C-alpha positions as CSV (number, residue, x, y, z in Angstrom):
1,X,-11.0,9.3,0.1
2,X,-7.4,9.6,1.1
3,X,-5.8,7.5,-1.1
4,X,-2.7,8.7,-3.0
5,X,-2.3,8.2,-6.9
6,X,-0.4,4.5,-6.9
7,X,2.7,4.1,-9.3
8,X,3.0,7.6,-10.1
9,X,4.9,10.6,-9.1
10,X,1.6,12.7,-9.3
11,X,0.6,14.6,-6.6
12,X,-2.7,15.6,-4.9
13,X,-2.5,18.9,-2.8
14,X,-4.7,21.3,-0.9
15,X,-4.8,25.1,-1.0
16,X,-4.0,26.0,2.6
17,X,-6.1,29.3,2.2
18,X,-9.3,28.3,0.4
19,X,-9.1,24.7,1.0
20,X,-9.7,23.7,-2.7
21,X,-8.0,20.3,-3.9
22,X,-5.6,20.9,-6.4
23,X,-5.2,17.8,-8.8
24,X,-2.0,17.6,-10.9
25,X,-1.9,15.9,-14.5
26,X,-3.7,12.8,-15.0
27,X,-5.3,12.7,-11.5
28,X,-9.1,13.7,-11.2
29,X,-11.5,13.3,-8.0
30,X,-15.1,11.4,-8.6
31,X,-18.0,10.8,-6.3
32,X,-19.8,8.1,-7.3
33,X,-23.7,8.1,-7.2
34,X,-26.6,6.9,-9.1
35,X,-27.9,7.8,-13.0
36,X,-31.4,9.7,-13.1
37,X,-34.4,7.7,-12.1
38,X,-35.6,5.8,-15.5
39,X,-32.3,5.7,-17.1
40,X,-32.0,3.0,-19.8
41,X,-28.3,2.0,-19.8
42,X,-27.2,1.5,-23.6
43,X,-25.8,-1.9,-24.3
44,X,-24.3,-3.9,-27.1
45,X,-26.1,-7.5,-27.8
46,X,-25.2,-10.0,-30.7
47,X,-28.1,-8.2,-32.7
48,X,-26.5,-5.2,-32.6
49,X,-23.1,-6.8,-34.3
50,X,-23.4,-8.5,-38.0
51,X,-21.3,-9.8,-40.5
52,X,-22.0,-7.9,-43.6
53,X,-19.1,-9.5,-45.8
54,X,-17.0,-12.6,-45.6
55,X,-16.6,-15.7,-43.7
56,X,-13.5,-14.7,-41.0
57,X,-14.8,-16.2,-37.8
58,X,-12.6,-14.8,-34.8
59,X,-14.0,-12.8,-32.2
60,X,-15.2,-9.3,-32.6
61,X,-16.1,-7.8,-29.0
62,X,-17.6,-4.5,-28.8
63,X,-17.6,-3.3,-25.2
64,X,-19.6,-0.2,-23.5
65,X,-16.9,1.5,-21.5
66,X,-18.8,4.6,-20.7
67,X,-22.4,4.8,-21.3
68,X,-22.8,8.5,-21.6
69,X,-20.5,9.0,-24.3
70,X,-22.8,6.4,-26.5
71,X,-24.6,8.1,-29.8
72,X,-27.1,7.1,-32.2
73,X,-24.5,5.9,-34.7
74,X,-23.8,3.1,-37.0
75,X,-20.3,2.2,-37.6
76,X,-18.4,0.1,-40.0
77,X,-15.5,-2.3,-39.3
78,X,-13.4,-3.4,-42.4
79,X,-10.0,-5.2,-42.9
80,X,-6.9,-4.5,-44.7
81,X,-3.6,-6.1,-46.3
82,X,-1.9,-2.9,-46.5
83,X,-0.9,-0.2,-44.4
84,X,-0.5,3.8,-45.5
85,X,2.4,5.2,-43.8
86,X,2.9,8.4,-44.9
87,X,2.9,8.3,-48.8
88,X,4.1,4.7,-48.3
89,X,1.8,1.5,-48.8
90,X,3.3,-1.5,-47.0
91,X,2.1,-5.1,-46.6
92,X,0.6,-5.7,-43.2
93,X,-2.7,-7.0,-41.9
94,X,-5.0,-4.2,-40.2
95,X,-8.4,-3.0,-39.5
96,X,-9.8,0.2,-38.9
97,X,-13.7,1.8,-37.7
98,X,-15.8,4.2,-39.4
99,X,-18.9,5.9,-38.0
100,X,-21.7,7.0,-40.0
101,X,-22.0,10.2,-38.6
102,X,-20.4,13.6,-39.6
103,X,-18.9,16.0,-37.1
104,X,-18.9,19.8,-37.5
105,X,-17.1,21.8,-34.9
106,X,-15.7,25.3,-35.0
107,X,-11.9,26.4,-34.6
108,X,-9.6,29.5,-34.9
109,X,-6.5,29.7,-37.7
110,X,-3.8,32.2,-36.6
111,X,-1.4,33.2,-39.5
112,X,0.0,29.8,-40.8
113,X,0.1,27.5,-37.5
114,X,-1.8,24.5,-37.1
115,X,-5.0,24.6,-34.8
116,X,-6.0,21.2,-33.1
117,X,-9.3,19.4,-34.0
118,X,-11.3,17.4,-31.7
119,X,-10.8,14.1,-33.8
120,X,-8.1,12.0,-35.2
121,X,-7.7,9.9,-38.8
122,X,-9.5,12.3,-40.5
123,X,-10.9,11.1,-43.9
124,X,-10.6,13.3,-47.2
125,X,-13.9,12.4,-48.4
126,X,-16.7,14.2,-50.2
127,X,-18.2,15.2,-46.5
128,X,-15.0,17.3,-45.8
129,X,-16.0,21.0,-45.8
130,X,-14.4,24.2,-44.3
131,X,-16.7,27.6,-44.1
132,X,-16.2,30.9,-42.8
133,X,-18.6,32.3,-40.4
134,X,-20.2,34.0,-43.8
135,X,-21.0,30.9,-45.5
136,X,-17.6,30.9,-47.6
137,X,-16.5,27.5,-48.6
138,X,-12.8,27.3,-48.9
139,X,-10.4,25.2,-50.9
140,X,-8.6,22.3,-49.5
141,X,-4.7,22.5,-50.8
142,X,-5.6,25.8,-51.4
143,X,-6.7,28.0,-48.7
144,X,-6.0,25.4,-45.9
145,X,-3.7,22.2,-45.1
146,X,-4.9,19.6,-42.8
147,X,-2.7,16.7,-41.2
148,X,-5.0,14.3,-41.5
149,X,-3.7,11.6,-39.2
150,X,-2.8,14.1,-36.2
151,X,-6.4,16.1,-36.7
152,X,-4.9,19.3,-37.5
153,X,-5.6,22.2,-39.9
154,X,-3.9,25.4,-40.6
155,X,-4.0,28.1,-43.7
156,X,-1.6,27.9,-46.3
157,X,0.7,30.5,-47.5
158,X,-1.7,32.1,-50.5
159,X,-5.0,31.4,-48.1
160,X,-7.8,33.7,-48.6
161,X,-9.1,32.6,-45.6
162,X,-8.9,35.9,-43.1
163,X,-6.4,35.7,-40.5
164,X,-7.0,35.2,-37.0
165,X,-10.6,34.2,-37.4
166,X,-13.2,31.4,-36.8
167,X,-14.3,28.8,-39.1
168,X,-16.4,25.6,-39.0
169,X,-15.4,22.5,-40.6
170,X,-17.7,19.1,-41.2
171,X,-15.6,15.7,-41.8
172,X,-15.6,11.9,-41.3
173,X,-13.0,10.2,-39.2
174,X,-11.9,6.7,-38.6
175,X,-12.5,5.8,-34.9
176,X,-9.9,3.4,-35.4
177,X,-7.3,3.6,-37.7
178,X,-5.0,0.9,-39.2
179,X,-5.1,-1.2,-36.0
180,X,-2.9,-4.5,-35.7
181,X,-4.2,-5.4,-32.2
182,X,-5.6,-8.7,-33.6
183,X,-5.2,-10.7,-30.1
184,X,-7.5,-9.5,-28.0
185,X,-5.7,-6.7,-26.8
186,X,-7.6,-3.4,-25.1
187,X,-5.2,-1.0,-27.1
188,X,-7.3,0.7,-29.9
189,X,-8.7,4.1,-28.7
190,X,-12.3,4.2,-27.0
191,X,-14.6,5.9,-29.7
192,X,-17.8,7.5,-28.3
193,X,-18.0,5.2,-25.5
194,X,-16.9,1.8,-27.1
195,X,-13.9,-0.3,-26.9
196,X,-13.0,-2.4,-29.6
197,X,-11.3,-5.9,-29.5
198,X,-10.3,-8.3,-32.2
199,X,-9.3,-11.8,-31.5
200,X,-8.1,-13.3,-34.9
201,X,-7.2,-16.8,-35.9
202,X,-3.5,-17.7,-36.7
203,X,-4.3,-19.9,-39.5
204,X,-6.8,-21.8,-41.2
205,X,-7.2,-25.0,-39.4
206,X,-9.9,-27.7,-38.1
207,X,-12.1,-26.3,-35.3
208,X,-12.8,-29.7,-33.4
209,X,-14.8,-27.6,-30.3
210,X,-17.2,-26.3,-32.5
211,X,-18.0,-29.5,-35.0
212,X,-19.9,-32.1,-33.6
213,X,-22.8,-34.7,-34.3
214,X,-25.9,-32.1,-34.5
215,X,-28.7,-34.7,-35.3
216,X,-28.8,-37.9,-33.8
217,X,-27.8,-39.2,-30.8
218,X,-24.3,-40.4,-32.2
219,X,-20.6,-40.1,-30.3
220,X,-18.5,-41.5,-32.8
221,X,-15.3,-39.8,-32.9
222,X,-14.2,-38.0,-36.1
223,X,-11.0,-36.1,-37.5
224,X,-10.4,-33.4,-40.4
225,X,-7.2,-32.7,-42.2
226,X,-5.8,-31.9,-45.8
227,X,-6.5,-34.9,-48.1
228,X,-4.2,-37.6,-47.9
229,X,-4.0,-37.7,-51.5
230,X,-3.3,-35.6,-54.7
231,X,-0.8,-33.1,-55.5
232,X,-3.0,-30.6,-55.7
233,X,-4.6,-29.6,-52.7
234,X,-5.1,-27.0,-50.3
235,X,-7.1,-26.1,-47.2
236,X,-10.3,-24.2,-47.9
237,X,-12.3,-22.0,-45.6
238,X,-15.9,-23.6,-44.8
239,X,-18.3,-25.0,-42.8
240,X,-19.6,-28.5,-43.8
241,X,-22.6,-30.6,-42.7
242,X,-22.4,-34.3,-43.8
243,X,-26.0,-35.6,-43.8
244,X,-26.4,-39.5,-44.1
245,X,-29.3,-41.6,-44.9
246,X,-30.3,-45.3,-44.7
247,X,-30.2,-45.5,-48.5
248,X,-27.9,-45.0,-51.0
249,X,-29.8,-41.9,-52.5
250,X,-26.5,-39.8,-52.9
251,X,-23.2,-39.9,-55.3
252,X,-19.5,-39.8,-54.7
253,X,-16.6,-40.8,-56.8
254,X,-14.1,-43.7,-56.5
255,X,-11.1,-44.0,-58.4
256,X,-11.1,-47.6,-60.6
257,X,-8.4,-49.0,-62.5
258,X,-8.9,-48.1,-66.3
259,X,-11.6,-46.1,-65.9
260,X,-10.7,-43.0,-63.3
261,X,-13.1,-41.4,-61.1
262,X,-16.6,-42.8,-61.6
263,X,-19.6,-41.6,-59.6
264,X,-21.4,-44.2,-57.6
265,X,-24.3,-44.3,-55.4
266,X,-23.4,-43.7,-51.5
267,X,-25.7,-43.2,-48.5
268,X,-24.4,-39.4,-47.6
269,X,-23.8,-36.1,-49.0
270,X,-21.4,-33.1,-48.1
271,X,-22.9,-29.6,-48.3
272,X,-20.8,-26.3,-47.8
273,X,-22.7,-24.2,-45.1
274,X,-20.5,-21.2,-44.5
275,X,-22.4,-18.6,-43.1
276,X,-22.6,-15.3,-45.9
277,X,-22.4,-18.1,-48.7
278,X,-24.9,-19.7,-50.5
279,X,-25.2,-23.5,-49.5
280,X,-23.9,-25.6,-52.0
281,X,-23.3,-29.4,-52.5
282,X,-19.9,-30.8,-52.3
283,X,-18.6,-33.3,-54.6
284,X,-17.0,-35.9,-52.4
285,X,-14.0,-38.6,-53.2
286,X,-14.6,-41.9,-51.3
287,X,-11.1,-43.0,-50.1
288,X,-11.8,-46.4,-49.0
289,X,-9.2,-47.4,-46.4
290,X,-11.3,-50.5,-44.8
291,X,-12.9,-52.2,-47.5
292,X,-12.9,-52.0,-51.1
293,X,-16.7,-52.5,-51.5
294,X,-18.0,-49.3,-53.2
295,X,-19.8,-48.5,-50.1
296,X,-19.0,-45.7,-47.1
297,X,-17.6,-47.8,-44.1
298,X,-16.3,-46.0,-40.6
299,X,-12.8,-45.6,-41.2
300,X,-12.5,-44.1,-44.8
301,X,-12.0,-40.8,-46.0
302,X,-14.1,-38.2,-47.7
303,X,-12.0,-36.4,-49.4
304,X,-13.9,-33.0,-50.8
305,X,-13.0,-31.1,-53.7
306,X,-12.7,-27.4,-53.6
307,X,-16.0,-25.7,-54.9
308,X,-16.4,-25.1,-58.5
309,X,-14.6,-28.5,-58.9
310,X,-15.8,-31.0,-62.0
311,X,-14.8,-33.9,-60.5
312,X,-11.9,-34.1,-62.8
313,X,-8.4,-35.6,-61.4
314,X,-6.9,-32.5,-62.0
315,X,-9.0,-30.4,-59.7
316,X,-8.1,-29.2,-56.4
317,X,-8.7,-31.3,-53.2
318,X,-9.1,-30.1,-49.8
319,X,-10.1,-31.4,-46.4
320,X,-10.6,-35.4,-46.0
321,X,-12.8,-36.2,-43.3
322,X,-12.3,-39.7,-41.2
323,X,-15.0,-40.9,-38.9
324,X,-13.4,-43.2,-36.9
325,X,-13.2,-47.3,-37.5
326,X,-15.2,-49.4,-35.5
327,X,-13.9,-50.4,-32.3
328,X,-14.7,-53.5,-30.0
329,X,-18.6,-52.7,-28.5
330,X,-18.8,-49.8,-31.0
331,X,-19.9,-51.1,-34.4
332,X,-22.7,-48.3,-34.8
333,X,-23.1,-46.5,-38.7
334,X,-24.1,-43.5,-39.1
335,X,-28.0,-43.5,-40.7
336,X,-31.1,-41.6,-41.4
337,X,-31.2,-38.6,-39.2
338,X,-27.7,-38.1,-38.5
339,X,-25.7,-35.2,-39.4
340,X,-22.0,-34.1,-38.6
341,X,-21.1,-30.5,-39.0
342,X,-17.1,-29.7,-39.8
343,X,-16.3,-26.3,-38.3
344,X,-13.0,-24.2,-39.5
345,X,-11.5,-21.3,-37.8
346,X,-11.0,-18.6,-40.4
347,X,-8.8,-15.6,-40.2
348,X,-10.0,-12.4,-41.2
349,X,-9.4,-10.7,-44.7
350,X,-9.9,-7.8,-46.6
351,X,-13.4,-9.2,-48.1
352,X,-14.5,-9.1,-43.9
353,X,-16.6,-6.2,-42.8
354,X,-19.0,-5.9,-39.7
355,X,-21.5,-3.5,-38.5
356,X,-22.2,-2.2,-35.3
357,X,-25.5,-0.2,-34.3
358,X,-25.7,1.9,-31.1
359,X,-28.3,3.5,-29.1
360,X,-27.6,6.1,-26.9
361,X,-28.9,6.1,-23.3
362,X,-32.8,7.8,-22.9
363,X,-34.8,8.3,-20.1
364,X,-38.0,6.2,-19.9
365,X,-40.7,8.4,-18.2
366,X,-42.7,5.5,-17.7
367,X,-40.2,3.6,-16.1
368,X,-39.5,6.9,-14.1
369,X,-42.8,7.0,-12.5
370,X,-42.5,3.7,-10.7
371,X,-38.9,4.3,-9.7
372,X,-40.2,7.2,-7.8
373,X,-40.6,4.6,-5.0
374,X,-36.5,4.0,-5.2
375,X,-36.2,7.4,-3.8
376,X,-34.5,7.7,-0.6
377,X,-32.6,9.7,1.8
378,X,-29.2,9.3,3.2
379,X,-28.1,9.4,6.2
380,X,-31.4,8.7,7.4
381,X,-31.5,9.5,10.5
382,X,-28.9,11.9,10.3
383,X,-27.4,12.1,13.8
384,X,-24.7,14.9,14.5
385,X,-22.6,14.1,11.4
386,X,-21.9,11.9,8.4
387,X,-18.9,10.6,6.9
388,X,-20.8,11.4,3.4
389,X,-20.1,15.4,4.1
390,X,-17.4,17.3,2.7
391,X,-14.3,17.8,5.1
392,X,-12.9,21.3,5.5
393,X,-9.3,21.4,5.2
394,X,-8.7,25.0,6.1
395,X,-6.6,25.6,9.4
396,X,-8.6,25.6,12.7
397,X,-11.5,23.8,11.0
398,X,-12.8,20.4,11.6
399,X,-15.7,19.6,9.8
400,X,-17.1,21.0,6.6
401,X,-20.7,21.8,5.7
402,X,-23.8,19.6,7.1
403,X,-25.9,17.7,4.0
404,X,-28.1,14.8,3.5
405,X,-28.6,13.7,0.0
406,X,-31.8,12.6,-1.9
407,X,-31.0,9.6,-4.2
408,X,-32.6,8.2,-7.4
409,X,-34.1,11.2,-8.4
410,X,-35.5,11.9,-12.3
411,X,-33.5,14.0,-14.1
412,X,-35.9,17.3,-13.3
413,X,-37.6,17.6,-10.1
414,X,-38.8,19.9,-7.4
415,X,-38.0,19.2,-3.6
416,X,-40.0,20.7,-1.0
417,X,-38.9,20.3,2.8
418,X,-41.8,20.7,5.3
419,X,-41.4,20.1,9.2
420,X,-44.2,17.5,10.5
421,X,-46.7,20.6,11.3
422,X,-46.6,21.2,7.7
423,X,-44.6,24.6,7.5
424,X,-42.0,25.1,4.4
425,X,-38.6,24.8,5.3
426,X,-36.9,25.1,1.8
427,X,-37.4,24.4,-1.7
428,X,-34.3,22.4,-4.0
429,X,-34.5,22.2,-7.6
430,X,-33.0,19.4,-9.0
431,X,-32.3,19.7,-12.7
432,X,-29.6,17.3,-14.0
433,X,-28.4,15.4,-17.0
434,X,-28.9,11.5,-17.1
435,X,-25.7,11.1,-15.1
436,X,-26.8,12.8,-12.1
437,X,-29.7,10.9,-9.8
438,X,-28.6,13.0,-6.5
439,X,-29.3,16.1,-4.9
440,X,-28.4,17.3,-1.6
441,X,-29.4,19.6,1.3
442,X,-27.3,21.5,3.3
443,X,-29.4,21.5,6.5
444,X,-30.4,25.1,6.2
445,X,-33.7,26.5,5.8
446,X,-34.8,29.2,2.9
447,X,-33.5,32.0,5.5
448,X,-30.1,30.6,5.5
449,X,-30.1,29.5,9.2
450,X,-29.2,25.9,10.4
451,X,-32.6,23.9,10.8
452,X,-33.8,22.3,14.3
453,X,-33.4,18.7,14.8
454,X,-36.3,16.6,14.5
455,X,-38.5,14.8,11.6
456,X,-39.4,16.2,8.4
457,X,-40.8,15.6,5.3
458,X,-39.6,15.9,1.7
459,X,-42.2,16.3,-1.0
460,X,-40.8,15.2,-4.7
461,X,-42.6,16.5,-7.7
462,X,-41.2,15.3,-11.0
463,X,-43.1,17.2,-13.9
464,X,-44.7,14.5,-16.0
465,X,-43.7,11.8,-14.0
466,X,-45.5,12.0,-10.6
467,X,-44.6,12.9,-7.0
468,X,-43.5,11.2,-4.0
469,X,-43.2,11.8,-0.2
470,X,-39.8,11.1,1.7
471,X,-39.8,11.3,5.7
472,X,-36.4,11.4,7.2
473,X,-35.2,12.8,10.6
474,X,-32.3,14.9,11.9
475,X,-30.8,13.7,15.3
476,X,-28.7,16.0,17.4
């Protein structure tokens, strides 16, 4: 395109004799084009990502960066509160991703020099196995040594593995290992065409944006803070539903002088409805701030006991939920059918894990048949020359090979080109992968001579899919 690399000293040059483009490190040339007709692009939906354990509710975002690298696989994302650095274990929150599929590859060993494997962060588990070409299984740490983090292998000094020979290794590895990117950074390595971004919460706290009246038509303000009473208290990671009634059909606790905490009937109940937990009722202490009448009044605090409590004064208290006091023109009281949801932001812990299911892109033959109508020729008409043609950088040359392009082709097809009178001009065979739905014709007939200007017909035959006729013109 004539655009040099920016913000780098890399150079792209042209061989003055052959005209071939010479690329420096970290530079490449790409030609945009269509995928094969009928190609189903793989995607990742909410159904493909499932939280299998834990209650952390930060954002987990698996993004497809290279659809052609996506495989049929299942991945497990886990969290940890410690890091292994060499032989040392240190404190530090991190996460790793492991695929379900193992890998097998060949490599050569020479003396005791390390050979590079294609993947890093290899896992030393029961899958790890090294074999010779004759099927001999060699012993880890006796015949060979592996640098697991760097993905390297070598023979030991006492190895029984033949020198200067080829071997195969089967192993599992971490696609992402001990990452500490918790702020949505894109610094994680891309694995099998997928990039993982994790956005964690800094601390456990009330989430007003995800809380609110989910039933009824109330708009009464509310708030949730740590309990204003008691000495044994802590924020507890949970989501709650407060269900109201017109009758006092539920029970809460109240502190009565000389009697301690006493249950009495109220018109609300509180339930723990945190995902991945079994819903359970919560013991509530009614902190009467407005009226001392053993009844719920707007402005009173609903102080929740930590799950597992019996309602004793020595139990641990957690959240205090307060529904705003009545104001002028606002005397509505929650009643039957009114439900308030209280949500919290919960950081990930070592108890959390997620699974990701991916499906490789595939060709839908039936869709490919209907998409044959999308095949077209560009440029059409071809008028003397085209900016799509490759240029010729050799001295004294002013143009490259003449070309027209057939777009949106299926993976495999035969293109037969005819004149309007039915004379066969040439045949092109298109046999590419899912990534290439394009074929070009250099405007030469089957004998290697340039064709005359005029109108031509291309018959495109795709085995098992169908055929298509395309008309195009060449103008001098």
